[in-house]
DSSP file (Angstrom, degrees, kcal/mol; ACC not computed):
  #  RESIDUE AA STRUCTURE BP1 BP2  ACC     N-H-->O    O-->H-N    N-H-->O    O-->H-N    TCO  KAPPA ALPHA  PHI   PSI    X-CA   Y-CA   Z-CA
    1    1 A M              0   0    0      0, 0.0     2,-0.3     0, 0.0    21,-0.1   0.000 360.0 360.0 360.0 139.6   97.9   88.7   80.6
    2    2 A T        -     0   0    0     20,-0.0     2,-0.2     1,-0.0    17,-0.1  -0.748 360.0-100.3-112.0 167.1   96.2   89.5   83.7
    3    3 A A        +     0   0    0     -2,-0.3     2,-0.2    15,-0.1    47,-0.0  -0.615  46.8 179.5 -84.5 140.2   93.8   87.3   85.7
    4    4 A S     >  -     0   0    0     -2,-0.2     4,-1.4     1,-0.1    -1,-0.0  -0.742  46.3 -89.7-128.5-175.9   90.1   88.1   85.1
    5    5 A K  H  > S+     0   0    0     -2,-0.2     4,-1.6     2,-0.2     5,-0.2   0.886 125.1  57.3 -59.4 -38.5   86.7   86.8   86.3
    6    6 A A  H  > S+     0   0    0      1,-0.2     4,-1.8     2,-0.2     3,-0.5   0.949 103.9  53.4 -58.6 -43.8   86.7   84.2   83.4
    7    7 A N  H  4 S+     0   0    0      1,-0.2    -1,-0.2     2,-0.2    -2,-0.2   0.817 105.6  52.8 -57.9 -31.5   90.0   82.9   84.8
    8    8 A I  H  < S+     0   0    0     -4,-1.4    -1,-0.2     1,-0.2    -2,-0.2   0.857 109.8  48.9 -70.8 -31.5   88.5   82.4   88.2
    9    9 A E  H  < S+     0   0    0     -4,-1.6    -2,-0.2    -3,-0.5    -1,-0.2   0.762 132.7  12.8 -82.1 -25.6   85.6   80.4   86.8
   10   10 A N  S  < S-     0   0    0     -4,-1.8    -1,-0.3    -5,-0.2    -2,-0.2  -0.578  85.0-170.7-151.3  76.3   87.7   78.1   84.7
   11   11 A P        -     0   0    0      0, 0.0    -3,-0.1     0, 0.0    -4,-0.1  -0.391   3.0-163.5 -69.9 145.2   91.4   78.5   85.7
   12   12 A T     >  -     0   0    0     -2,-0.1     4,-1.6     1,-0.1     3,-0.2  -0.802  37.9-105.5-119.6 168.8   94.3   76.9   83.8
   13   13 A P  H  > S+     0   0    0      0, 0.0     4,-1.9     0, 0.0     5,-0.1   0.822 123.3  53.7 -66.3 -30.4   97.8   76.4   84.9
   14   14 A A  H  > S+     0   0    0      2,-0.2     4,-2.7     1,-0.2     5,-0.2   0.880 105.4  54.0 -72.7 -35.2   98.9   79.4   82.6
   15   15 A D  H  > S+     0   0    0     -3,-0.2     4,-2.3     2,-0.2    -1,-0.2   0.911 110.8  46.9 -68.1 -36.2   96.3   81.6   84.4
   16   16 A L  H  X S+     0   0    0     -4,-1.6     4,-2.3     2,-0.2    -2,-0.2   0.920 112.7  49.3 -66.2 -41.8   98.0   80.6   87.7
   17   17 A A  H  X S+     0   0    0     -4,-1.9     4,-1.9     1,-0.2    -2,-0.2   0.861 112.6  45.8 -60.6 -43.8  101.3   81.2   86.3
   18   18 A N  H  X S+     0   0    0     -4,-2.7     4,-2.3     2,-0.2    -1,-0.2   0.855 112.6  50.8 -68.3 -38.2  100.3   84.6   85.0
   19   19 A A  H  X S+     0   0    0     -4,-2.3     4,-1.8    -5,-0.2    -2,-0.2   0.919 111.3  47.8 -73.7 -41.8   98.6   85.6   88.3
   20   20 A L  H  X S+     0   0    0     -4,-2.3     4,-2.4     2,-0.2    -1,-0.2   0.860 111.9  51.0 -69.7 -34.9  101.7   84.6   90.3
   21   21 A E  H  X S+     0   0    0     -4,-1.9     4,-2.3    -5,-0.2    -2,-0.2   0.965 111.9  47.3 -67.7 -42.5  104.0   86.6   87.9
   22   22 A E  H  X S+     0   0    0     -4,-2.3     4,-1.8     1,-0.2    -2,-0.2   0.830 110.0  51.8 -60.7 -33.0  101.9   89.6   88.2
   23   23 A L  H  X S+     0   0    0     -4,-1.8     4,-2.6     2,-0.2    -1,-0.2   0.922 109.1  50.3 -72.8 -43.1  101.8   89.3   91.9
   24   24 A Q  H  X S+     0   0    0     -4,-2.4     4,-1.8     1,-0.2    -2,-0.2   0.935 109.7  51.7 -56.8 -47.9  105.6   89.1   92.1
   25   25 A A  H  X S+     0   0    0     -4,-2.3     4,-1.7     1,-0.2    -1,-0.2   0.835 107.7  52.4 -55.4 -36.2  105.8   92.2   89.9
   26   26 A L  H  X S+     0   0    0     -4,-1.8     4,-3.0     1,-0.2    -1,-0.2   0.935 108.7  50.6 -62.5 -49.9  103.4   94.1   92.3
   27   27 A V  H  X S+     0   0    0     -4,-2.6     4,-2.2     1,-0.2    -2,-0.2   0.898 109.9  49.4 -64.5 -38.3  105.6   93.2   95.3
   28   28 A V  H  X S+     0   0    0     -4,-1.8     4,-1.6     2,-0.2    -1,-0.2   0.886 110.8  49.7 -56.2 -44.3  108.7   94.4   93.5
   29   29 A Q  H  X S+     0   0    0     -4,-1.7     4,-0.6     1,-0.2     5,-0.5   0.932 114.0  46.3 -65.5 -50.2  107.0   97.7   92.6
   30   30 A L  H >< S+     0   0    0     -4,-3.0     3,-0.9     1,-0.2    -2,-0.2   0.865 109.7  52.0 -59.3 -40.3  105.8   98.1   96.2
   31   31 A E  H 3< S+     0   0    0     -4,-2.2    -1,-0.2     1,-0.2    -2,-0.2   0.761  97.6  67.5 -70.8 -30.2  109.2   97.3   97.8
   32   32 A E  H 3< S-     0   0    0     -4,-1.6    -1,-0.2    -5,-0.2    -2,-0.2   0.776  91.9-148.7 -65.1 -23.2  110.9   99.8   95.7
   33   33 A G    <<  +     0   0    0     -3,-0.9    -3,-0.1    -4,-0.6    -1,-0.1   0.554  62.5 115.9  74.4   5.4  109.0  102.6   97.5
   34   34 A E        +     0   0    0     -5,-0.5     2,-0.2     2,-0.0    -1,-0.1   0.396  48.2  93.3 -94.8   8.0  108.9  104.9   94.5
   35   35 A L  S    S-     0   0    0     -6,-0.3     2,-0.0    -5,-0.2     0, 0.0  -0.562  78.2-113.7 -89.2 155.1  105.1  105.0   93.9
   36   36 A D     >  -     0   0    0     -2,-0.2     4,-2.7     1,-0.1     5,-0.2  -0.286  37.6 -97.5 -77.1 178.4  102.9  107.6   95.4
   37   37 A L  H  > S+     0   0    0      1,-0.2     4,-2.0     2,-0.2     5,-0.2   0.891 122.9  49.7 -66.9 -38.0  100.4  106.5   98.1
   38   38 A E  H  > S+     0   0    0      2,-0.2     4,-2.0     1,-0.2    -1,-0.2   0.926 113.4  44.4 -67.3 -45.6   97.5  106.3   95.6
   39   39 A D  H  > S+     0   0    0      2,-0.2     4,-2.6     1,-0.2     5,-0.2   0.934 114.3  50.6 -64.1 -44.8   99.4  104.1   93.1
   40   40 A S  H  X S+     0   0    0     -4,-2.7     4,-2.7     1,-0.2    -2,-0.2   0.907 110.0  51.1 -61.0 -36.5  100.8  101.9   96.1
   41   41 A L  H  X S+     0   0    0     -4,-2.0     4,-2.8    -5,-0.2    -1,-0.2   0.913 111.9  46.4 -66.0 -41.5   97.2  101.5   97.4
   42   42 A K  H  X S+     0   0    0     -4,-2.0     4,-2.6     2,-0.2    -2,-0.2   0.962 113.2  48.0 -66.9 -49.6   95.9  100.4   94.0
   43   43 A R  H  X S+     0   0    0     -4,-2.6     4,-2.0     1,-0.2    -2,-0.2   0.860 114.2  48.6 -56.4 -43.5   98.8   98.0   93.5
   44   44 A F  H  X S+     0   0    0     -4,-2.7     4,-1.6    -5,-0.2    -1,-0.2   0.918 109.1  51.3 -58.5 -48.3   98.2   96.5   97.1
   45   45 A E  H  X S+     0   0    0     -4,-2.8     4,-2.2     1,-0.2    -2,-0.2   0.903 110.7  48.3 -62.7 -44.2   94.6   96.2   96.4
   46   46 A R  H  X S+     0   0    0     -4,-2.6     4,-2.2     1,-0.2    -1,-0.2   0.874 110.5  55.2 -60.6 -36.8   95.4   94.2   93.0
   47   47 A G  H  X S+     0   0    0     -4,-2.0     4,-2.2     2,-0.2    -1,-0.2   0.861 103.5  50.1 -66.7 -38.3   97.7   92.1   95.0
   48   48 A I  H  X S+     0   0    0     -4,-1.6     4,-2.3     2,-0.2    -2,-0.2   0.914 111.7  49.8 -62.9 -46.0   95.2   91.1   97.5
   49   49 A K  H  X S+     0   0    0     -4,-2.2     4,-2.4     1,-0.2    -2,-0.2   0.918 109.7  51.6 -54.1 -47.1   92.8   90.1   94.7
   50   50 A L  H  X S+     0   0    0     -4,-2.2     4,-3.0     1,-0.2    -1,-0.2   0.865 106.8  54.9 -68.8 -36.3   95.6   88.1   93.0
   51   51 A T  H  X S+     0   0    0     -4,-2.2     4,-2.1     2,-0.2    -1,-0.2   0.924 109.4  44.7 -59.4 -43.5   96.2   86.3   96.3
   52   52 A H  H  X S+     0   0    0     -4,-2.3     4,-1.9     2,-0.2    -2,-0.2   0.885 112.4  54.3 -69.9 -35.5   92.7   85.2   96.7
   53   53 A L  H  X S+     0   0    0     -4,-2.4     4,-2.4     2,-0.2     5,-0.2   0.977 111.2  42.8 -56.4 -60.4   92.7   84.2   93.1
   54   54 A T  H  X S+     0   0    0     -4,-3.0     4,-1.9     1,-0.2    -2,-0.2   0.799 113.1  52.2 -59.2 -31.7   95.7   82.0   93.4
   55   55 A Q  H  X S+     0   0    0     -4,-2.1     4,-2.8     2,-0.2    -1,-0.2   0.877 109.9  48.7 -66.6 -36.9   94.7   80.5   96.6
   56   56 A K  H  X S+     0   0    0     -4,-1.9     4,-1.8     1,-0.2    -2,-0.2   0.903 113.0  49.0 -72.9 -33.9   91.3   79.6   95.2
   57   57 A M  H  X S+     0   0    0     -4,-2.4     4,-1.9     2,-0.2    -1,-0.2   0.896 112.7  46.9 -66.6 -37.6   93.1   78.0   92.0
   58   58 A L  H  X S+     0   0    0     -4,-1.9     4,-2.7    -5,-0.2     5,-0.2   0.919 109.8  52.7 -77.1 -35.8   95.4   76.0   94.2
   59   59 A Q  H  X S+     0   0    0     -4,-2.8     4,-2.0     1,-0.2    -1,-0.2   0.900 110.0  50.3 -64.3 -32.2   92.6   74.7   96.5
   60   60 A E  H  X S+     0   0    0     -4,-1.8     4,-1.9     2,-0.2    -1,-0.2   0.898 112.7  45.4 -62.0 -45.2   90.6   73.5   93.3
   61   61 A V  H  X S+     0   0    0     -4,-1.9     4,-2.2     2,-0.2    -2,-0.2   0.854 112.7  50.6 -74.4 -34.0   93.7   71.7   92.0
   62   62 A E  H  X S+     0   0    0     -4,-2.7     4,-2.2     2,-0.2    -2,-0.2   0.866 109.5  51.7 -63.8 -38.2   94.4   70.2   95.5
   63   63 A Q  H  X S+     0   0    0     -4,-2.0     4,-1.7    -5,-0.2    -2,-0.2   0.907 112.4  46.0 -68.6 -41.4   90.7   69.0   95.7
   64   64 A R  H  X S+     0   0    0     -4,-1.9     4,-2.8     2,-0.2    -2,-0.2   0.932 112.6  50.0 -67.2 -43.5   91.1   67.3   92.2
   65   65 A V  H  X S+     0   0    0     -4,-2.2     4,-1.3     1,-0.2    -2,-0.2   0.888 110.5  50.2 -66.0 -39.4   94.4   65.7   93.1
   66   66 A N  H  < S+     0   0    0     -4,-2.2    -1,-0.2     2,-0.2    -2,-0.2   0.821 110.9  48.3 -63.8 -30.9   92.9   64.3   96.3
   67   67 A W  H >< S+     0   0    0     -4,-1.7     3,-1.3     1,-0.2     6,-0.2   0.920 111.7  49.9 -68.0 -48.0   90.0   62.9   94.5
   68   68 A L  H 3< S+     0   0    0     -4,-2.8    -2,-0.2     1,-0.3    -1,-0.2   0.703 105.6  56.4 -69.6 -18.4   92.1   61.3   91.9
   69   69 A T  T 3< S+     0   0    0     -4,-1.3     2,-0.9    -5,-0.2    -1,-0.3   0.526  82.7  97.7 -92.1  -2.9   94.4   59.7   94.4
   70   70 A E    X>  -     0   0    0     -3,-1.3     4,-1.3    -4,-0.2     3,-1.1  -0.756  67.3-151.8 -80.9 106.2   91.5   57.9   96.2
   71   71 A S  H 3> S+     0   0    0     -2,-0.9     4,-2.0     1,-0.2     5,-0.2   0.804  88.9  59.5 -61.2 -29.4   91.6   54.5   94.8
   72   72 A E  H 3> S+     0   0    0      1,-0.2     4,-1.2     2,-0.2    -1,-0.2   0.850 103.5  51.1 -62.7 -31.1   87.8   53.9   95.2
   73   73 A N  H <4>S+     0   0    0     -3,-1.1     5,-1.5    -6,-0.2     4,-0.5   0.858 111.0  47.8 -72.7 -35.6   86.9   56.8   93.1
   74   74 A L  H ><5S+     0   0    0     -4,-1.3     3,-0.7     1,-0.2    -2,-0.2   0.869 110.3  51.8 -71.5 -35.1   89.2   55.5   90.3
   75   75 A M  H 3<5S+     0   0    0     -4,-2.0    -1,-0.2     1,-0.2    -2,-0.2   0.796 108.0  53.4 -74.0 -28.9   87.8   51.9   90.6
   76   76 A L  T 3<5S-     0   0    0     -4,-1.2    -1,-0.2    -5,-0.2    -2,-0.2   0.610 105.9-134.0 -82.5 -10.6   84.2   53.4   90.2
   77   77 A D  T < 5 +     0   0    0     -3,-0.7    -3,-0.2    -4,-0.5    -2,-0.1   0.863  47.9 160.2  58.5  37.8   85.4   55.1   87.1
   78   78 A E      < -     0   0    0     -5,-1.5    -1,-0.1     1,-0.1    -2,-0.0  -0.308  43.7-105.3 -78.1 167.4   83.7   58.3   88.2
   79   79 A E        -     0   0    0      8,-0.2    -1,-0.1    -2,-0.1     3,-0.1  -0.645  37.4-113.5 -82.4 149.6   84.6   61.8   86.8
   80   80 A P        -     0   0    0      0, 0.0   -16,-0.1     0, 0.0    -1,-0.0  -0.594  45.1 -80.4 -79.4 150.5   86.7   64.1   89.1
   81   81 A P        -     0   0    0      0, 0.0     6,-0.3     0, 0.0     3,-0.1  -0.204  47.9-123.1 -52.4 136.9   85.1   67.2   90.5
   82   82 A K    >   -     0   0    0      4,-3.1     3,-1.2     1,-0.2     2,-0.1  -0.122  40.4 -76.4 -65.2 168.3   85.0   70.1   88.2
   83   83 A E  T 3  S+     0   0    0      1,-0.2     3,-0.4     2,-0.2    -1,-0.2  -0.523 120.6  39.7 -65.2 146.6   86.5   73.5   88.9
   84   84 A G  T 3  S-     0   0    0      1,-0.2    -1,-0.2    -2,-0.1     3,-0.1   0.476 128.8 -79.4  86.6   7.2   84.3   75.3   91.4
   85   85 A G  S <  S+     0   0    0     -3,-1.2     2,-0.3     1,-0.3    -1,-0.2   0.553  96.1 123.8  78.8   3.8   83.5   72.3   93.4
   86   86 A Q              0   0    0     -3,-0.4    -4,-3.1     1,-0.1    -1,-0.3  -0.730 360.0 360.0 -95.8 147.6   80.9   70.9   91.1
   87   87 A G              0   0    0     -2,-0.3    -8,-0.2    -6,-0.3    -1,-0.1   0.434 360.0 360.0 152.4 360.0   81.0   67.5   89.6
């Protein structure tokens, strides 16, 4: 499974794991040095996109964890922020 636009809008832990797995595979392919220039460039570009995707997912998770650990938010019984910073 590859990361898609839908995954960016509503990422799950499986999406993050899949994106990281794909990114690791791309790194291995690039490090082997057996690809031609065009294929290397395509894989590098995909790797950059996956890097941005995983950073966004991790930032959203961090935001939710920070919100949940603030005791006043829990005492107010408010809903945590949703993915994408809305909530």
